[in-house]
Each structure stands twice: as C-alpha cells, then as structure tokens.
N, C-alpha and C positions, 0 to 999 in steps of 0.2 A: 504494500499500499504506499509505503514511503517513496518508492520509485514513481508511482503514478502522481503523487503530490509534487515531487520534484520536477517531473516532466511538465505538469500543469503550470507550475510557477515559472519554469524556464520558457515555456512557450508563450505565456502571458507577457513576460518581460521582453522577449526578443521579437515578437511578431508585432506588426503595425496594426492599428485598429482600422482596417479597410472595410467599409460597409459594402456588403453584397446585396444588390437589389433583388428582392424576392418577387415583388409585385410592383408593376410600374404605375406611374401617376396617371396613365391614360385611362385606367379603369376607376379612378377616384381615390385610390388608396396607395400611398407611397410607403412601402414597407421594406426595410433593409435590416440585415443581420451582420453583426461584426464577425470577421473571419476568426478572431481569437476566441470568441464564444463558442463557435462551432468546434474548434479544436479542443477546448476545455471540456465541452459536453461529450465529445467522443471518448476522450480520456476517462471521463467520469463513468460513462457506460461500460468501458472495458474494465475499470476498477471494480464496479459492481458485479460484472460477470465473473471476474477472478475470485472475488470474495465469495459469491454464491457457489462456485465450483469447489473452493476450499472447504466451505462448511458442508457441502454435500458429501465430499470424500471423507471428512471427519466423522459424519454421522454414519456412513456406511461401514467404516472401520470399527466404530463402536458396536455396531449391530453384529458384525462378524465375530468380534471378540466375545460378545455376550453369548452368541449361539455356540461358540466353541467351548465356553465354560460349562454349558448345561449338558 
C-alpha cells in the first residue's frame, strides 16, 4: 500500500494539471477532468484491488488451516 501512496504522490507532484474535455460546450455543458485526478483514481482502484486480493488470500489460508486441524 505504501508503494501505491508513493506513486500517487509522485504522480500528483510531477504531472501538470491538464484539463481533458469530456463534454464540449456545444451541447450546453463544458465538463473537464484533470489528468492528474485520472491517474490517482486508477492508482486508487489498483490499490483497492490489491488489498481485496490480499484479504481474500488470507481468508482462504485460514479456512484451509482450520479444515486441516479438524
């Protein structure tokens, strides 16, 4: 998890805040997203996926250990 936090901090500090237009003003709404936010969001999703995988593996190992004891 510390690696994901470090990557997020490094990407936040080194990347420019370039707005990416998602919806143009021709349709009445001008909606833009920062490129840094997209990067941090993707890193956050990967961190959550890694944590869930770790917890799942831990639970499966505990169940196997409990079933072997019986």
